[in-house]
C-alpha positions in Angstrom: 55.0 98.5 141.2 54.7 102.2 140.6 58.2 102.8 141.9 59.6 100.2 139.5 57.8 101.6 136.5 59.1 105.1 137.4 62.7 103.5 137.6 62.4 101.9 134.3 63.9 103.1 131.3 60.7 102.5 129.2 58.6 105.0 131.1 56.9 107.8 129.3 59.2 110.4 130.8 61.9 109.0 128.4 59.7 108.2 125.7 58.4 112.0 125.4 62.0 113.2 125.6 63.0 111.0 122.9 60.2 111.7 120.7 60.5 115.5 121.2 64.5 115.1 120.5 64.0 113.6 117.1 61.2 115.9 116.2 63.0 119.0 117.0 66.2 117.6 115.6 64.5 117.2 112.2 63.3 120.6 112.4 66.5 122.0 112.7 67.8 119.5 110.0 65.5 121.2 107.5 66.0 124.8 108.9 70.0 124.6 108.9 70.1 122.7 105.4 69.9 125.9 103.6 72.9 127.4 105.1 75.0 124.5 104.5 73.8 124.5 100.8 74.4 128.2 100.3 77.9 127.5 98.6 75.9 125.6 96.0 72.7 127.6 95.9 74.6 131.1 95.9 76.1 130.6 92.6 73.2 128.8 90.9 70.7 131.4 92.1 73.3 134.5 91.7 72.8 135.6 95.4 74.7 138.1 97.3 75.5 138.0 101.0 72.7 140.5 101.6 70.1 138.2 99.8 71.5 135.1 101.8 70.9 137.2 105.1 67.2 137.9 104.0 66.3 134.3 103.2 67.6 133.3 106.8 65.9 136.3 108.2 62.3 135.6 106.4 62.4 132.1 108.0 63.1 133.5 111.5 60.5 136.1 111.4 57.7 133.7 110.3 59.2 131.2 112.8 58.9 133.8 115.7 55.4 134.8 115.1 54.1 131.5 114.5 55.7 130.0 117.6 54.1 132.8 119.6 50.8 132.5 118.4 50.3 128.8 118.2 52.3 128.3 121.5 49.9 130.4 123.3 47.1 128.8 121.6 48.1 125.4 122.8 48.5 126.8 126.4 44.9 128.2 126.4 43.4 125.2 124.7 45.3 122.8 126.7 46.3 120.7 123.8 49.7 120.0 122.3 49.4 117.0 120.2 46.6 118.5 118.2 48.8 121.4 117.2 52.1 119.4 116.8 50.8 116.7 114.4 49.7 118.8 111.6 52.8 121.4 111.5 55.0 118.0 111.5 53.7 117.2 108.2 53.8 120.8 106.9 57.4 121.6 107.7 58.4 118.2 105.8 56.2 119.6 102.7 58.0 122.9 102.6 61.5 121.2 102.6 60.3 119.4 99.4 59.1 122.5 98.0 62.6 124.2 98.8 64.2 122.0 96.2 62.0 123.3 93.6 62.8 126.7 93.8 64.6 128.4 91.0 64.7 132.1 92.1 65.7 134.2 95.1 62.0 135.4 95.5 60.6 131.8 95.3 63.3 130.7 98.1 62.4 133.5 100.3 58.6 132.6 100.1 59.1 128.9 100.8 61.5 129.5 103.6 58.9 131.9 105.2 56.3 129.4 105.0 58.6 126.7 106.5 59.1 129.2 109.3 55.3 129.3 109.9 55.1 125.7 110.2 58.2 125.1 112.2 57.8 128.0 114.9 55.4 126.2 117.2 57.6 123.1 117.5 60.0 124.0 120.3 57.4 125.9 122.5 55.1 122.8 122.4 57.9 120.1 122.6 59.4 121.8 125.8 56.2 122.2 127.4 55.2 118.7 126.8 58.7 117.6 128.3 58.5 119.9 131.3 55.1 118.6 132.1 56.3 115.1 132.5 59.8 115.3 133.8 61.1 114.6 137.5 62.5 117.8 139.0 66.0 116.3 139.6 66.2 115.6 135.6 64.3 118.7 134.4 67.3 120.4 133.1 68.8 117.5 131.5 65.7 116.5 129.8 65.0 119.9 128.2 68.7 120.3 127.4 68.7 116.8 125.6 65.7 117.8 123.6 67.4 121.1 122.3 70.7 119.3 122.0 69.2 117.6 119.0 70.1 120.7 117.1 73.7 119.8 117.5 73.8 116.1 116.8 71.0 116.2 114.0 70.8 119.7 112.8 74.4 120.7 113.1 76.4 117.4 112.9 74.6 115.2 110.5 73.1 117.7 108.4 76.1 119.3 106.9 77.8 116.0 106.2 74.6 114.5 104.4 73.6 117.8 102.4 77.0 118.6 101.3 77.6 115.2 100.1 74.3 114.6 98.6 74.5 118.2 96.7 78.1 117.3 95.6 77.1 113.8 94.1 73.6 115.0 92.8 72.3 118.5 93.4 71.4 120.9 96.0 67.6 120.3 95.0 67.9 116.7 95.7 69.5 117.5 99.2 66.2 119.2 100.1 64.2 116.3 99.3 66.3 114.0 101.2 65.8 116.0 104.6 62.2 116.2 104.2 61.6 112.6 104.6 62.4 112.3 108.5 59.7 114.7 109.5 57.0 112.6 107.9 58.4 109.5 109.8 58.0 111.5 113.1 54.4 112.3 112.2 53.2 108.8 112.3 55.4 108.2 115.5 54.0 111.0 117.5 50.2 110.1 116.2 50.7 106.6 117.6 52.7 107.2 120.9 52.3 110.8 122.1 50.0 111.7 124.8 48.6 115.0 126.0 50.9 116.3 128.7 49.8 116.8 132.4 48.9 120.3 132.0 47.6 120.3 135.7 51.2 120.3 137.2 51.7 123.6 139.0 55.4 123.9 139.7 54.7 124.9 143.3 52.4 127.8 142.1 48.9 128.5 143.3 46.3 126.7 140.7 44.6 129.3 138.7 41.8 128.9 136.2 43.3 129.4 132.8 42.0 132.7 131.1 43.4 135.9 129.8 43.9 137.6 132.9 45.7 134.6 134.6 47.6 134.2 131.0 49.3 137.6 131.4 51.4 136.2 134.2 53.8 135.0 131.4 54.3 139.0 130.6 54.9 140.0 134.2 57.6 137.6 135.2 61.1 139.1 135.8 63.1 136.0 134.8 61.0 135.7 131.5 61.9 139.1 130.5 65.7 138.6 131.3 65.7 135.4 129.3 63.9 137.3 126.6 66.8 139.9 126.5 69.5 137.0 126.4 67.6 135.3 123.7 67.7 138.3 121.4 71.5 138.5 121.7 72.2 134.6 121.8 70.0 134.1 118.6 72.4 136.5 117.0 75.3 134.4 118.0 73.7 131.4 116.6 72.3 132.5 113.4 74.8 135.0 112.3 77.6 132.4 113.2 75.8 129.4 111.6 74.9 131.5 108.4 78.3 133.0 107.5 80.7 130.4 108.9 80.2 127.9 105.9 80.8 130.8 103.2 83.8 132.3 105.3 85.5 128.8 105.4 85.0 128.0 101.6 85.7 131.9 100.6 88.4 133.2 102.9 90.0 130.1 104.3 89.7 128.3 100.9 88.3 125.0 102.3 86.6 122.6 100.0 82.9 122.1 100.6 83.5 118.6 102.0 86.1 120.1 104.3 83.7 122.8 105.5 81.1 120.3 106.0 83.4 118.4 108.5 84.3 121.6 110.3 80.7 122.5 110.7 80.0 118.9 111.7 82.5 119.1 114.5 80.7 122.3 115.7 77.5 120.4 115.5 78.8 117.6 117.5 80.1 119.8 120.1 76.7 121.7 120.2 75.0 118.2 120.9 77.5 117.2 123.7 77.4 120.5 125.5 73.8 120.9 124.7 72.7 118.3 127.3 76.0 118.4 129.5 75.4 122.1 130.3 71.9 122.0 131.4 72.8 118.7 133.5 75.4 120.7 135.3 72.9 123.5 136.0 70.7 120.8 137.8 73.5 120.5 140.3 75.3 123.8 140.4 72.5 126.1 139.4 71.0 127.7 136.2 72.4 131.1 136.6 76.2 130.3 137.1 76.1 127.7 134.2 74.3 130.4 131.8 77.1 132.9 132.8 80.1 130.8 132.3 78.9 129.1 129.1 77.8 132.3 127.4 81.3 133.7 127.8 83.0 130.8 126.3 80.6 130.6 123.5 82.0 134.1 122.4 85.3 132.4 121.6 83.8 130.3 118.9 83.4 132.9 116.1 86.4 134.7 117.7 88.7 131.7 116.9 87.3 131.4 113.2 88.0 135.2 112.8 91.8 135.2 114.1 92.8 131.4 113.3 93.3 129.9 110.1 94.4 126.4 110.7 94.0 123.1 109.2 90.7 121.0 109.0 91.8 119.1 112.1 92.6 122.2 114.0 89.5 124.1 113.1 87.3 121.1 114.0 89.0 120.8 117.5 88.3 124.4 118.2 84.9 124.3 116.8 83.9 121.4 119.2 85.6 122.9 122.3 84.1 126.5 122.1 80.7 125.8 120.8 79.2 125.5 124.3 76.6 128.0 123.4 74.1 125.2 122.8 74.2 124.5 126.3 72.8 127.9 127.2 69.7 127.8 124.8 67.7 125.3 126.9 68.5 127.4 129.9 67.1 130.8 128.8 64.6 129.6 126.3 62.9 126.8 128.4 64.3 125.6 131.8 64.5 129.0 133.6 61.3 130.6 132.2 59.4 127.1 132.6 60.5 127.0 136.4 59.5 130.5 137.0 55.7 129.9 135.9 53.2 127.3 136.4 53.8 124.6 134.0 50.5 125.1 132.1 52.1 128.3 130.8 55.3 126.8 129.6 54.7 126.9 125.9 53.8 130.6 126.1 56.9 131.4 128.1 59.1 129.6 125.6 57.4 131.2 122.7 57.9 134.6 124.2 61.6 134.1 124.4 61.7 132.4 121.0 59.7 135.4 119.6 61.8 138.3 120.7 65.1 136.0 120.0 64.0 135.1 116.3 63.0 138.7 115.5 66.1 140.4 116.7 68.7 137.6 116.5 67.3 135.3 113.8 65.9 138.1 111.7 67.5 141.4 112.0 70.9 140.3 112.9 71.6 138.0 109.8 70.3 140.8 107.5 72.7 143.2 109.1 75.5 140.7 109.3 74.9 140.1 105.7 75.1 143.8 104.3 78.1 144.4 107.0 79.9 141.5 105.2 79.3 142.9 101.6 80.6 146.4 103.1 83.6 145.3 105.4 84.3 141.7 104.5 83.3 138.1 105.8 84.8 138.8 109.2 82.3 141.4 110.0 79.4 138.7 110.8 82.0 136.7 113.1 82.5 139.8 115.1 78.7 140.3 115.4 78.3 136.8 116.5 81.1 137.2 119.1 79.5 140.4 120.7 75.9 138.6 120.9 77.3 135.8 123.2 79.4 138.2 125.3 76.4 140.5 126.0 74.3 137.6 126.8 76.7 136.5 129.5 76.6 139.9 131.3 72.6 140.2 131.0 72.5 136.6 132.6 73.7 138.2 136.0 70.4 139.6 136.6 68.6 136.2 136.7 67.0 134.8 139.7 68.0 131.2 140.3 65.4 128.5 139.8 67.1 125.1 139.8 65.2 122.9 142.2 68.3 121.7 144.1 69.5 125.3 144.6 66.1 126.6 145.6 65.5 123.9 148.1 69.0 124.3 149.6 68.2 128.1 149.9 64.9 127.4 151.6 66.5 124.8 154.0 69.1 127.4 154.9 66.6 130.1 155.7 64.5 127.8 157.7 67.6 126.9 159.9 68.4 130.6 160.5 64.8 131.2 161.4 64.9 128.4 164.0 67.9 129.8 165.6 
């Protein structure tokens, strides 16, 4: 009976993956909605490129600090659900408040508060999934959760918010994207269980405490993934922040056409977001991360040098936006497999903290001022460099994929027997 339950699609492993998929997807729907609405907001609030970058940066810095603080608290307290439920309600509230803003200062303040409420979602979501994932599906499960950025955050969101803003107003678009988070609150309240934090991932079980907790900050893979996160976050947030304005200003696409191109990029992010980690389950985390990082560098490069039709830009965006397949690997899978599972939220929070501070906070601001000084192509070249550097840094990682690690141990055992 137990075996059949394990094989059933309706087991809790699949349930927690789906719940975290939609929760994190709606987080990014609310987070990315502002970048797709900037072509409407900027002229209304009279924003320049530097101010646009600062709005994105404020959310990122608050997101980074909050994720690290509350992700660590959830590890030490042993509770994921008690932290996740209230912040799910809060980030929905701040989406509604974003629609009420009438000035640059108010927008910066509200987006900062949204960052504080959304920051802990990814560390807690991925820690919950890690604890209830079977080893052979761990990469796929974690990748599927983060691929929601592509399907919900980057595919559905630009289509919905640009259409809604065109027909009604950008204020109304913020009200629209605040609704799904409220729905997820009630679903999580009813169906989410506290994860099995006793799982030790092959490590010696240790009593939780501050001394044991510092293992997170003494792990080589975690530090390398943190460095990768800083550069790859720059790729993500610089590209997603300035690509919509680049497409409407430089390439002269209509807002609806821009929405379709960004949606194609988003759908590519969704597909590659779980295909990449699934590939890594079989072929290894390290080679997958290296190859996908180098391909991802082509995404902003194509936008900078190719000025094709809507269909051409949609196709290029879909094929090159494989970077989303890297995010689950360096943010959750590799750090999570390098440490006891009970510290997974802290490990994810650490990569997120530095990534958000450097790639999500500093990089968009620098890119914004670079765009004002050198033109809107400058942010695209900054994004290109971020992905390229990430690919080379990944060579320093130690492989963690269960299939590869097991094969390595079997090979060593065979040699020792000879």
